[in-house]
N, C-alpha and C positions, 0 to 999 in steps of 0.2 A: 768520298768514300764509295767504293763499288759495292754492288749487291753481294758478291761472294765474300768480301771482307766483313760485311755486316752479319751475314749468317755465321761466319767463322767466329766472330766475337760473341755471338749469342749461344751457339751450339758448339759442343766439343767435336773435334774431328776424329773419326775412327777410320783406320786403314784396314782393309780386309786382307792385305798381303802380309801383315805382321802376324806371325804365329804366336800363340800363347805359349807360356813356358811348359805347361803340361803336355801339349801336343808335340813340342819339340823333344821331350824326353821319351815319349812312347816308342818311336821308331828305334831308339837305342836299346830299349829293353827287348824288343823283338829280335834284334840282330844278335843278342846274346844266346840264342838257341831256343827261345820260347816260341811255340807256334800258336796262332790264334785258336781259340776253342771251337770256332765254327768248323774248322777243317777236321778236328778230332772227332766231333760228334756228328756223323752223317746219318741222320735218321730217315728211313723211308716212310712216306705217308701210307697209312693203311688204305686198302682198296675200298672204294665207295660201294656198299651193297645195294644202294637204291636202284640203279638201272636194271640189275638182274631181278630184283624183286618186282619192279614195275612190269617187266616183260613176262615174268611168271604169272602175275595177277591178270594181265591182259588176256592170257590164254586160259585162265581158270574158268570153270563152269559158270561162275557167277558173272564174270565180265565179258566172256566170249561173245554173247549176243550183241552187246554194245560195241565191241571191237569190230564185228562184222558189219553192223549197221553204219558205223563211221567209215569203214573202208568202202562200202557200197556208195555212200554219199559222196566220198571223194572221187570215186570212179565216174559217177554220174556228172559231177560238176566239171571235172577235168575233160570229159568227153563233150562238154557243151550242151548236155541234155537237161541241166538244172534250170530252174527259173532264174530270171535276171536278178543278179545280186546275191544268189545263194552261195554260202561259204562254209557250211557244215560246222559252224562254231557251236551251235546248240548240241549237236551230236558229240563233239569233242568234249564239251563240258560234262555231259552225262558220263562219257567214258572215263574221264579223269576223276570224277567224283567216285565212281566205282573202284577204280584202281587205287586211289589214295586211301579209301576205306579199307581195302584189302591189305595194302602195304603197311600202313601205320603200325598195327600191332606186331607184325613181323620185324619191321625195322627197329622199333624201340627195344624189342627183345634182343636183337643182335648188338645194339649199342651199349648194353649194360656191361 
């Protein structure tokens, strides 16, 4: 007795090529003039207000000093004038904390 015949006797054989009866009937229904609902209902996704609000808050009086500080740090590091290993992550975190605090109430008001 071969290994494949042993498995065949223990486990039932399923063929992936054999279509089920329901699947075979569905294409016939579509050919009778019915269109899939996905084509009928084309919904546009609403625009995400987050990027515009973030930019607005970066330029606000509250966060503008942090934006300038982060930009100065980036210029310094990119010019090679920063200390070894400087990456402006701390400045970025301070800026994003301010921006997120400014954006949150405005964003949730728009999502209602």
